[in-house]
Chimera marker file (.cmm) of the C-alpha trace (Angstrom):
<marker_set name="trace">
<marker id="1" x="96.666" y="84.695" z="94.781" r="1" g="1" b="0" radius="0.5"/>
<marker id="2" x="99.763" y="83.065" z="96.241" r="1" g="1" b="0" radius="0.5"/>
<marker id="3" x="100.704" y="83.817" z="99.851" r="1" g="1" b="0" radius="0.5"/>
<marker id="4" x="104.291" y="84.132" z="101.037" r="1" g="1" b="0" radius="0.5"/>
<marker id="5" x="105.037" y="82.463" z="104.413" r="1" g="1" b="0" radius="0.5"/>
<marker id="6" x="107.656" y="83.999" z="106.697" r="1" g="1" b="0" radius="0.5"/>
<marker id="7" x="108.602" y="83.743" z="110.328" r="1" g="1" b="0" radius="0.5"/>
<marker id="8" x="107.769" y="86.635" z="112.615" r="1" g="1" b="0" radius="0.5"/>
<marker id="9" x="111.432" y="87.632" z="113.059" r="1" g="1" b="0" radius="0.5"/>
<marker id="10" x="112.022" y="87.615" z="109.314" r="1" g="1" b="0" radius="0.5"/>
<marker id="11" x="108.840" y="89.646" z="108.832" r="1" g="1" b="0" radius="0.5"/>
<marker id="12" x="109.952" y="92.294" z="111.325" r="1" g="1" b="0" radius="0.5"/>
<marker id="13" x="113.455" y="92.461" z="109.845" r="1" g="1" b="0" radius="0.5"/>
<marker id="14" x="112.210" y="92.767" z="106.265" r="1" g="1" b="0" radius="0.5"/>
<marker id="15" x="109.051" y="94.794" z="106.811" r="1" g="1" b="0" radius="0.5"/>
<marker id="16" x="109.918" y="97.432" z="104.218" r="1" g="1" b="0" radius="0.5"/>
<marker id="17" x="110.361" y="94.720" z="101.587" r="1" g="1" b="0" radius="0.5"/>
<marker id="18" x="107.062" y="93.034" z="102.463" r="1" g="1" b="0" radius="0.5"/>
<marker id="19" x="105.211" y="96.349" z="102.263" r="1" g="1" b="0" radius="0.5"/>
<marker id="20" x="106.372" y="96.682" z="98.653" r="1" g="1" b="0" radius="0.5"/>
<marker id="21" x="104.998" y="93.266" z="97.665" r="1" g="1" b="0" radius="0.5"/>
<marker id="22" x="101.719" y="92.853" z="95.816" r="1" g="1" b="0" radius="0.5"/>
<marker id="23" x="100.908" y="89.547" z="97.527" r="1" g="1" b="0" radius="0.5"/>
<marker id="24" x="99.696" y="88.739" z="101.055" r="1" g="1" b="0" radius="0.5"/>
<marker id="25" x="102.210" y="87.500" z="103.611" r="1" g="1" b="0" radius="0.5"/>
<marker id="26" x="101.387" y="84.790" z="106.158" r="1" g="1" b="0" radius="0.5"/>
<marker id="27" x="103.341" y="85.480" z="109.340" r="1" g="1" b="0" radius="0.5"/>
<marker id="28" x="104.252" y="82.372" z="111.311" r="1" g="1" b="0" radius="0.5"/>
<marker id="29" x="105.547" y="81.622" z="114.787" r="1" g="1" b="0" radius="0.5"/>
<marker id="30" x="106.986" y="78.182" z="115.466" r="1" g="1" b="0" radius="0.5"/>
<marker id="31" x="105.494" y="77.009" z="112.162" r="1" g="1" b="0" radius="0.5"/>
<marker id="32" x="101.952" y="78.136" z="112.976" r="1" g="1" b="0" radius="0.5"/>
<marker id="33" x="100.335" y="81.011" z="111.105" r="1" g="1" b="0" radius="0.5"/>
<marker id="34" x="99.637" y="83.838" z="113.569" r="1" g="1" b="0" radius="0.5"/>
<marker id="35" x="98.484" y="86.494" z="111.140" r="1" g="1" b="0" radius="0.5"/>
<marker id="36" x="98.379" y="87.857" z="107.633" r="1" g="1" b="0" radius="0.5"/>
<marker id="37" x="99.752" y="91.066" z="106.181" r="1" g="1" b="0" radius="0.5"/>
<marker id="38" x="97.825" y="92.259" z="103.137" r="1" g="1" b="0" radius="0.5"/>
<marker id="39" x="99.407" y="95.219" z="101.282" r="1" g="1" b="0" radius="0.5"/>
<marker id="40" x="96.959" y="98.008" z="100.408" r="1" g="1" b="0" radius="0.5"/>
<marker id="41" x="98.295" y="98.827" z="96.940" r="1" g="1" b="0" radius="0.5"/>
<marker id="42" x="94.946" y="100.003" z="95.524" r="1" g="1" b="0" radius="0.5"/>
<marker id="43" x="94.993" y="103.183" z="97.591" r="1" g="1" b="0" radius="0.5"/>
<marker id="44" x="98.302" y="104.286" z="96.106" r="1" g="1" b="0" radius="0.5"/>
<marker id="45" x="97.005" y="103.743" z="92.583" r="1" g="1" b="0" radius="0.5"/>
<marker id="46" x="93.883" y="105.793" z="93.346" r="1" g="1" b="0" radius="0.5"/>
<marker id="47" x="96.002" y="108.604" z="94.783" r="1" g="1" b="0" radius="0.5"/>
<marker id="48" x="98.228" y="108.571" z="91.701" r="1" g="1" b="0" radius="0.5"/>
<marker id="49" x="95.185" y="108.713" z="89.398" r="1" g="1" b="0" radius="0.5"/>
<marker id="50" x="93.793" y="111.673" z="91.381" r="1" g="1" b="0" radius="0.5"/>
<marker id="51" x="97.142" y="113.463" z="91.175" r="1" g="1" b="0" radius="0.5"/>
<marker id="52" x="97.304" y="112.924" z="87.405" r="1" g="1" b="0" radius="0.5"/>
<marker id="53" x="93.774" y="114.283" z="87.035" r="1" g="1" b="0" radius="0.5"/>
<marker id="54" x="94.606" y="117.355" z="89.148" r="1" g="1" b="0" radius="0.5"/>
<marker id="55" x="97.715" y="117.929" z="87.040" r="1" g="1" b="0" radius="0.5"/>
<marker id="56" x="95.641" y="117.814" z="83.853" r="1" g="1" b="0" radius="0.5"/>
<marker id="57" x="93.120" y="120.297" z="85.302" r="1" g="1" b="0" radius="0.5"/>
<marker id="58" x="95.967" y="122.660" z="86.208" r="1" g="1" b="0" radius="0.5"/>
<marker id="59" x="97.484" y="122.345" z="82.722" r="1" g="1" b="0" radius="0.5"/>
<marker id="60" x="94.090" y="123.116" z="81.175" r="1" g="1" b="0" radius="0.5"/>
<marker id="61" x="93.627" y="126.176" z="83.398" r="1" g="1" b="0" radius="0.5"/>
<marker id="62" x="97.096" y="127.517" z="82.581" r="1" g="1" b="0" radius="0.5"/>
<marker id="63" x="96.441" y="127.081" z="78.873" r="1" g="1" b="0" radius="0.5"/>
<marker id="64" x="92.979" y="128.664" z="79.071" r="1" g="1" b="0" radius="0.5"/>
<marker id="65" x="94.325" y="131.754" z="80.808" r="1" g="1" b="0" radius="0.5"/>
<marker id="66" x="97.500" y="131.826" z="78.677" r="1" g="1" b="0" radius="0.5"/>
<marker id="67" x="99.771" y="131.615" z="81.711" r="1" g="1" b="0" radius="0.5"/>
<marker id="68" x="103.418" y="130.798" z="81.045" r="1" g="1" b="0" radius="0.5"/>
<marker id="69" x="104.606" y="128.422" z="83.797" r="1" g="1" b="0" radius="0.5"/>
<marker id="70" x="108.212" y="129.516" z="83.314" r="1" g="1" b="0" radius="0.5"/>
<marker id="71" x="107.206" y="133.151" z="83.917" r="1" g="1" b="0" radius="0.5"/>
<marker id="72" x="105.394" y="132.134" z="87.107" r="1" g="1" b="0" radius="0.5"/>
<marker id="73" x="108.475" y="130.280" z="88.368" r="1" g="1" b="0" radius="0.5"/>
<marker id="74" x="110.729" y="133.223" z="87.513" r="1" g="1" b="0" radius="0.5"/>
<marker id="75" x="108.425" y="135.641" z="89.336" r="1" g="1" b="0" radius="0.5"/>
<marker id="76" x="108.310" y="133.354" z="92.369" r="1" g="1" b="0" radius="0.5"/>
<marker id="77" x="112.114" y="133.111" z="92.494" r="1" g="1" b="0" radius="0.5"/>
<marker id="78" x="112.444" y="136.884" z="92.181" r="1" g="1" b="0" radius="0.5"/>
<marker id="79" x="109.997" y="137.518" z="95.051" r="1" g="1" b="0" radius="0.5"/>
<marker id="80" x="111.675" y="134.869" z="97.207" r="1" g="1" b="0" radius="0.5"/>
<marker id="81" x="115.095" y="136.470" z="96.695" r="1" g="1" b="0" radius="0.5"/>
<marker id="82" x="113.657" y="139.890" z="97.519" r="1" g="1" b="0" radius="0.5"/>
<marker id="83" x="112.074" y="138.541" z="100.727" r="1" g="1" b="0" radius="0.5"/>
<marker id="84" x="115.344" y="136.908" z="101.784" r="1" g="1" b="0" radius="0.5"/>
<marker id="85" x="117.237" y="140.135" z="101.206" r="1" g="1" b="0" radius="0.5"/>
<marker id="86" x="114.973" y="142.023" z="103.614" r="1" g="1" b="0" radius="0.5"/>
<link id1="1" id2="2" r="1" g="1" b="0" radius="0.2"/>
<link id1="2" id2="3" r="1" g="1" b="0" radius="0.2"/>
<link id1="3" id2="4" r="1" g="1" b="0" radius="0.2"/>
<link id1="4" id2="5" r="1" g="1" b="0" radius="0.2"/>
<link id1="5" id2="6" r="1" g="1" b="0" radius="0.2"/>
<link id1="6" id2="7" r="1" g="1" b="0" radius="0.2"/>
<link id1="7" id2="8" r="1" g="1" b="0" radius="0.2"/>
<link id1="8" id2="9" r="1" g="1" b="0" radius="0.2"/>
<link id1="9" id2="10" r="1" g="1" b="0" radius="0.2"/>
<link id1="10" id2="11" r="1" g="1" b="0" radius="0.2"/>
<link id1="11" id2="12" r="1" g="1" b="0" radius="0.2"/>
<link id1="12" id2="13" r="1" g="1" b="0" radius="0.2"/>
<link id1="13" id2="14" r="1" g="1" b="0" radius="0.2"/>
<link id1="14" id2="15" r="1" g="1" b="0" radius="0.2"/>
<link id1="15" id2="16" r="1" g="1" b="0" radius="0.2"/>
<link id1="16" id2="17" r="1" g="1" b="0" radius="0.2"/>
<link id1="17" id2="18" r="1" g="1" b="0" radius="0.2"/>
<link id1="18" id2="19" r="1" g="1" b="0" radius="0.2"/>
<link id1="19" id2="20" r="1" g="1" b="0" radius="0.2"/>
<link id1="20" id2="21" r="1" g="1" b="0" radius="0.2"/>
<link id1="21" id2="22" r="1" g="1" b="0" radius="0.2"/>
<link id1="22" id2="23" r="1" g="1" b="0" radius="0.2"/>
<link id1="23" id2="24" r="1" g="1" b="0" radius="0.2"/>
<link id1="24" id2="25" r="1" g="1" b="0" radius="0.2"/>
<link id1="25" id2="26" r="1" g="1" b="0" radius="0.2"/>
<link id1="26" id2="27" r="1" g="1" b="0" radius="0.2"/>
<link id1="27" id2="28" r="1" g="1" b="0" radius="0.2"/>
<link id1="28" id2="29" r="1" g="1" b="0" radius="0.2"/>
<link id1="29" id2="30" r="1" g="1" b="0" radius="0.2"/>
<link id1="30" id2="31" r="1" g="1" b="0" radius="0.2"/>
<link id1="31" id2="32" r="1" g="1" b="0" radius="0.2"/>
<link id1="32" id2="33" r="1" g="1" b="0" radius="0.2"/>
<link id1="33" id2="34" r="1" g="1" b="0" radius="0.2"/>
<link id1="34" id2="35" r="1" g="1" b="0" radius="0.2"/>
<link id1="35" id2="36" r="1" g="1" b="0" radius="0.2"/>
<link id1="36" id2="37" r="1" g="1" b="0" radius="0.2"/>
<link id1="37" id2="38" r="1" g="1" b="0" radius="0.2"/>
<link id1="38" id2="39" r="1" g="1" b="0" radius="0.2"/>
<link id1="39" id2="40" r="1" g="1" b="0" radius="0.2"/>
<link id1="40" id2="41" r="1" g="1" b="0" radius="0.2"/>
<link id1="41" id2="42" r="1" g="1" b="0" radius="0.2"/>
<link id1="42" id2="43" r="1" g="1" b="0" radius="0.2"/>
<link id1="43" id2="44" r="1" g="1" b="0" radius="0.2"/>
<link id1="44" id2="45" r="1" g="1" b="0" radius="0.2"/>
<link id1="45" id2="46" r="1" g="1" b="0" radius="0.2"/>
<link id1="46" id2="47" r="1" g="1" b="0" radius="0.2"/>
<link id1="47" id2="48" r="1" g="1" b="0" radius="0.2"/>
<link id1="48" id2="49" r="1" g="1" b="0" radius="0.2"/>
<link id1="49" id2="50" r="1" g="1" b="0" radius="0.2"/>
<link id1="50" id2="51" r="1" g="1" b="0" radius="0.2"/>
<link id1="51" id2="52" r="1" g="1" b="0" radius="0.2"/>
<link id1="52" id2="53" r="1" g="1" b="0" radius="0.2"/>
<link id1="53" id2="54" r="1" g="1" b="0" radius="0.2"/>
<link id1="54" id2="55" r="1" g="1" b="0" radius="0.2"/>
<link id1="55" id2="56" r="1" g="1" b="0" radius="0.2"/>
<link id1="56" id2="57" r="1" g="1" b="0" radius="0.2"/>
<link id1="57" id2="58" r="1" g="1" b="0" radius="0.2"/>
<link id1="58" id2="59" r="1" g="1" b="0" radius="0.2"/>
<link id1="59" id2="60" r="1" g="1" b="0" radius="0.2"/>
<link id1="60" id2="61" r="1" g="1" b="0" radius="0.2"/>
<link id1="61" id2="62" r="1" g="1" b="0" radius="0.2"/>
<link id1="62" id2="63" r="1" g="1" b="0" radius="0.2"/>
<link id1="63" id2="64" r="1" g="1" b="0" radius="0.2"/>
<link id1="64" id2="65" r="1" g="1" b="0" radius="0.2"/>
<link id1="65" id2="66" r="1" g="1" b="0" radius="0.2"/>
<link id1="66" id2="67" r="1" g="1" b="0" radius="0.2"/>
<link id1="67" id2="68" r="1" g="1" b="0" radius="0.2"/>
<link id1="68" id2="69" r="1" g="1" b="0" radius="0.2"/>
<link id1="69" id2="70" r="1" g="1" b="0" radius="0.2"/>
<link id1="70" id2="71" r="1" g="1" b="0" radius="0.2"/>
<link id1="71" id2="72" r="1" g="1" b="0" radius="0.2"/>
<link id1="72" id2="73" r="1" g="1" b="0" radius="0.2"/>
<link id1="73" id2="74" r="1" g="1" b="0" radius="0.2"/>
<link id1="74" id2="75" r="1" g="1" b="0" radius="0.2"/>
<link id1="75" id2="76" r="1" g="1" b="0" radius="0.2"/>
<link id1="76" id2="77" r="1" g="1" b="0" radius="0.2"/>
<link id1="77" id2="78" r="1" g="1" b="0" radius="0.2"/>
<link id1="78" id2="79" r="1" g="1" b="0" radius="0.2"/>
<link id1="79" id2="80" r="1" g="1" b="0" radius="0.2"/>
<link id1="80" id2="81" r="1" g="1" b="0" radius="0.2"/>
<link id1="81" id2="82" r="1" g="1" b="0" radius="0.2"/>
<link id1="82" id2="83" r="1" g="1" b="0" radius="0.2"/>
<link id1="83" id2="84" r="1" g="1" b="0" radius="0.2"/>
<link id1="84" id2="85" r="1" g="1" b="0" radius="0.2"/>
<link id1="85" id2="86" r="1" g="1" b="0" radius="0.2"/>
</marker_set>
């Protein structure tokens, strides 16, 4: 895996961009490497997979109990409007 080398000032200024990278970043000061930043992308992918699985479980439950999601949303909106009116 290729490592990107950047100065410490550049790293601080562009931190949001470096976080989005999939490769490690070697942070240098006066040409000497002082540390490495390694993005933790695997955690985000695991969270996304868990969210997709939870969504599928919810879809299966709604189908099993013949619940119409649009009816649920409409009922929620109606109750919210009633609560605001009070």
